[in-house]
C-alpha positions as CSV (number, residue, x, y, z in Angstrom):
1,V,7.5,-41.6,105.6
2,M,4.0,-43.0,106.7
3,L,5.4,-45.1,109.1
4,E,7.5,-42.6,110.7
5,R,4.9,-39.9,110.9
6,M,1.6,-42.2,111.7
7,L,3.0,-44.0,114.8
8,P,4.4,-42.9,118.4
9,N,7.4,-45.1,117.8
10,G,7.3,-44.7,114.3
11,A,11.2,-44.2,113.8
12,R,11.6,-47.7,115.1
13,E,8.9,-49.1,112.8
14,A,10.3,-47.4,110.0
15,G,13.8,-48.8,110.7
16,I,12.6,-52.4,110.9
17,Y,10.8,-51.9,107.4
18,A,13.9,-50.5,106.1
19,A,16.3,-53.2,107.1
20,S,14.2,-55.9,105.4
21,F,13.5,-53.3,102.0
22,R,16.7,-52.7,101.4
23,L,17.4,-56.6,100.8
24,L,14.4,-56.5,98.7
25,D,15.9,-53.7,96.9
26,A,19.4,-55.5,96.6
27,I,17.8,-58.4,95.0
28,N,15.7,-56.6,92.8
29,Q,18.5,-55.1,91.0
30,F,18.6,-58.4,89.1
31,G,15.5,-57.7,87.5
32,F,16.4,-54.3,86.5
33,L,19.5,-55.5,84.8
34,F,17.2,-58.3,83.0
35,A,14.7,-55.4,81.9
36,T,17.6,-53.5,80.4
37,L,18.5,-56.3,78.2
38,L,15.1,-56.9,77.3
39,L,14.0,-53.4,76.3
40,P,16.2,-53.1,73.1
41,M,15.2,-56.8,72.1
42,F,11.6,-55.6,72.5
43,A,12.2,-52.5,70.8
44,K,13.6,-53.9,67.8
45,M,11.3,-56.7,67.3
46,I,8.3,-54.5,67.6
47,G,9.9,-52.2,65.0
48,R,10.3,-54.7,62.7
49,K,6.6,-56.2,63.4
50,E,8.2,-59.5,64.4
51,N,6.2,-61.6,66.9
52,V,7.5,-61.1,70.2
53,N,5.2,-64.2,71.9
54,H,8.1,-66.4,72.4
55,L,10.4,-64.0,73.8
56,V,7.7,-62.9,76.4
57,K,7.3,-66.5,77.1
58,F,11.0,-67.2,77.7
59,S,11.8,-64.2,79.9
60,S,8.5,-64.1,81.9
61,E,9.3,-68.0,82.7
62,L,13.0,-67.4,83.4
63,M,12.0,-64.4,85.8
64,L,9.3,-66.6,87.5
65,V,11.6,-69.2,88.2
66,M,14.4,-67.2,89.4
67,S,12.0,-65.1,91.8
68,V,10.3,-68.1,93.0
69,I,13.4,-69.7,94.3
70,A,14.7,-66.6,95.7
71,G,11.3,-65.3,97.1
72,V,10.3,-68.4,98.6
73,N,13.8,-69.5,100.2
74,C,14.2,-66.4,101.7
75,Y,10.5,-66.4,103.3
76,F,11.2,-70.0,104.5
77,F,14.6,-69.1,106.1
78,R,13.5,-65.7,107.4
79,N,14.3,-65.9,110.6
80,E,18.1,-67.4,110.0
81,I,18.6,-64.5,107.5
82,M,17.8,-61.9,109.6
83,Q,19.4,-63.1,112.6
84,M,22.5,-63.5,110.7
85,L,22.1,-59.8,109.5
86,Y,20.9,-57.9,112.4
87,H,21.7,-59.3,116.1
88,D,18.9,-57.7,117.9
89,S,16.1,-59.0,115.0
90,N,13.4,-61.2,116.6
91,N,10.2,-62.7,115.0
92,Y,8.6,-59.6,114.0
93,W,11.7,-58.6,111.8
94,A,11.6,-62.0,110.3
95,E,7.9,-61.9,109.1
96,I,8.3,-58.6,107.6
97,F,11.5,-59.6,105.8
98,G,9.7,-63.0,104.9
99,W,6.4,-61.3,103.2
100,L,8.5,-58.4,101.7
101,M,10.7,-60.8,99.9
102,L,8.0,-62.5,98.4
103,N,7.3,-59.3,96.4
104,F,10.0,-59.7,94.3
105,I,7.9,-62.6,92.4
106,P,5.4,-60.1,91.2
107,M,7.9,-57.3,90.6
108,S,9.6,-59.8,88.0
109,S,6.8,-60.1,86.2
110,I,6.4,-56.2,86.0
111,Y,9.9,-56.2,84.8
112,V,9.2,-58.4,81.7
113,F,5.7,-57.1,80.8
114,G,6.3,-53.3,81.8
115,T,9.4,-53.5,79.7
116,L,7.2,-54.8,76.6
117,L,4.8,-51.8,77.1
118,T,7.7,-49.3,77.4
119,A,8.8,-50.9,74.1
120,K,5.5,-50.6,72.5
121,G,5.4,-47.0,73.7
122,S,2.1,-47.6,75.6
123,L,3.0,-44.7,78.3
124,K,-0.6,-43.8,79.0
125,I,-1.3,-47.2,80.2
126,L,1.7,-47.3,82.3
127,N,1.1,-44.1,84.0
128,L,-2.7,-45.2,84.7
129,I,-1.1,-48.4,86.4
130,A,1.3,-46.6,88.4
131,F,-1.3,-43.7,89.3
132,G,-3.6,-46.6,90.3
133,G,-1.0,-48.6,92.2
134,M,0.2,-45.5,94.3
135,A,-3.4,-44.6,95.0
136,M,-3.9,-48.4,96.2
137,N,-1.0,-48.3,98.3
138,V,-1.4,-44.9,100.0
139,S,-4.9,-46.0,100.9
140,L,-3.8,-49.4,102.4
141,N,-1.1,-47.8,104.4
142,F,-3.5,-45.2,106.2
143,F,-5.6,-48.3,106.9
144,L,-3.0,-50.6,107.9
145,I,-0.3,-48.8,109.6
146,P,-2.0,-47.7,112.6
147,K,-3.2,-51.2,113.4
148,Y,-0.3,-53.3,112.5
149,G,2.7,-51.0,112.1
150,A,5.6,-51.9,109.4
151,L,3.8,-55.6,109.1
152,G,0.7,-53.7,107.9
153,A,3.0,-51.8,105.4
154,T,4.4,-54.8,104.1
155,A,1.1,-56.3,103.3
156,A,0.1,-53.0,101.7
157,T,3.1,-53.2,99.5
158,L,2.3,-57.0,98.4
159,A,-0.8,-56.2,97.8
160,T,0.2,-53.5,95.5
161,Q,2.8,-55.3,93.4
162,L,0.2,-58.2,92.8
163,F,-2.1,-55.6,91.5
164,A,0.5,-53.9,89.4
165,A,1.6,-57.3,88.2
166,L,-2.0,-58.6,86.9
167,A,-2.5,-55.0,85.5
168,H,0.9,-55.0,83.6
169,I,0.0,-58.5,82.2
170,L,-3.8,-57.7,81.3
171,A,-2.8,-54.6,79.4
172,A,0.2,-56.5,77.6
173,N,-2.3,-59.2,76.8
174,R,-4.4,-56.7,75.5
175,Q,-1.9,-55.1,73.3
176,F,-0.5,-58.0,71.8
177,A,-3.3,-60.7,72.0
178,F,-1.4,-63.4,73.7
179,K,-2.3,-67.1,73.7
180,Y,-2.1,-68.8,77.1
181,E,-2.4,-72.3,77.3
182,W,-4.2,-73.8,80.8
183,K,-1.5,-76.3,81.2
184,E,1.2,-73.6,81.2
185,V,-0.5,-71.9,83.8
186,V,-1.2,-74.9,85.9
187,K,2.5,-75.7,85.3
188,L,3.7,-72.4,86.7
189,L,1.1,-72.7,89.6
190,A,2.4,-76.3,90.6
191,Y,6.0,-75.5,90.3
192,M,5.3,-72.5,93.0
193,V,3.8,-75.0,95.3
194,T,6.5,-77.4,94.5
195,C,9.0,-74.9,95.6
196,A,7.5,-73.9,98.5
197,V,7.1,-77.5,99.5
198,V,10.6,-78.4,98.9
199,S,11.9,-75.3,100.9
200,L,10.1,-76.4,103.9
201,A,11.4,-79.7,103.8
202,V,14.8,-79.0,103.4
203,K,14.8,-76.7,106.4
204,Q,14.1,-79.4,108.5
205,L,17.3,-81.2,107.5
206,P,19.6,-81.5,110.5
207,M,22.6,-79.3,108.9
208,F,23.7,-75.8,108.8
209,W,20.9,-73.5,107.4
210,M,23.0,-71.9,104.7
211,V,23.8,-75.4,103.4
212,N,19.9,-76.1,103.5
213,F,19.2,-72.8,101.9
214,V,21.3,-73.8,98.8
215,T,20.4,-77.2,98.8
216,A,16.6,-76.0,98.4
217,A,17.2,-73.3,95.8
218,L,19.2,-75.9,93.8
219,I,16.6,-78.5,93.9
220,C,14.2,-75.9,92.7
221,F,16.2,-75.0,90.0
222,V,16.4,-78.6,88.8
223,V,12.6,-79.0,89.4
224,A,12.3,-75.9,86.8
225,A,14.9,-77.4,84.3
226,K,13.0,-80.8,84.5
227,A,9.6,-78.8,83.8
228,K,11.4,-77.1,80.8
229,L,10.5,-73.8,82.7
230,V,14.2,-73.1,82.3
231,P,15.1,-73.7,78.6
232,L,18.7,-74.1,79.2
233,N,19.5,-74.7,75.6
234,E,18.2,-71.5,74.6
235,I,20.1,-69.8,77.4
236,W,23.3,-71.4,76.4
237,A,22.6,-70.5,72.7
238,M,22.4,-66.9,73.5
239,F,25.3,-67.1,75.4
240,R,27.6,-68.5,72.8
241,S,26.1,-65.9,70.4
242,K,27.1,-63.3,72.6
243,V,30.6,-64.7,73.3
244,A,30.8,-65.0,69.6
245,S,29.9,-61.6,68.8
C-alpha cells in the first residue's frame, strides 16, 4: 500500500515487490507448519514444569539450518529464479527477491521463540514486540521508499525482521534463562558463512543452474549434519515414534 501511494510509478513498484514477496510467503508456510507442531509440545512441557532447553535448541538449530539453506541459495541464484518465473524481470527484480528471501532466516527463529512465548502466555511482550516492529517498519518505509522504491521497502522488511527476531530471542531468554555456549554461537555463524561460500562456489560450476542450486543445498545440508546442527538420530526417532503411534 505504501509503495503504491508514495511513488509516481507506485503500482509497478508494488507489483515488483509482490512478485518476490509471494515466494517468501510460500516458503514461509514451512515455518508456520513447524510452529503449529511446536506449540502443543511447548505448552505441554511448560504445563508440567519440564525443561524446554533441549527442545528449543533442537528446533531453533533445525529451523536455522533449513532457512539458511533456502535463503542463502535463493539469494545467490536470484537472477536465475526470477528469470525463470518472470520473463520481463531484470537485475532490479532479482535484487529485491534475493534480499527478501534472506528474511526467512530471522523469521524462522521467530517461529520458534515466538511460539515458545505464546505457549508461556507472554502475550504482553509479544504485543510490545509486534507494535515496535510495526512502528519501525512504517518509519523506515517512509524514509526509504521515496529514495529507493521497492528495494527500500525490502531493506525495511529485513531490518524489521532482524529486530523482531532479536527481540523474541531476548524475551525468551529472560523468561527461561537459557544458557548459551559461545562455541555453539560461533558454530552457527561459521555454518552461515560456509553455506554462503559453498553456494557462491557451486554457482560457478559449468552446469545447468538448477543442478547447481540443488547441489549447493545438498552440500550445505551435509555440512550441517557433519557439524551436528541437524540431529538426524533425533529426527529419525521422532519420526518412528509418530509412525508407531
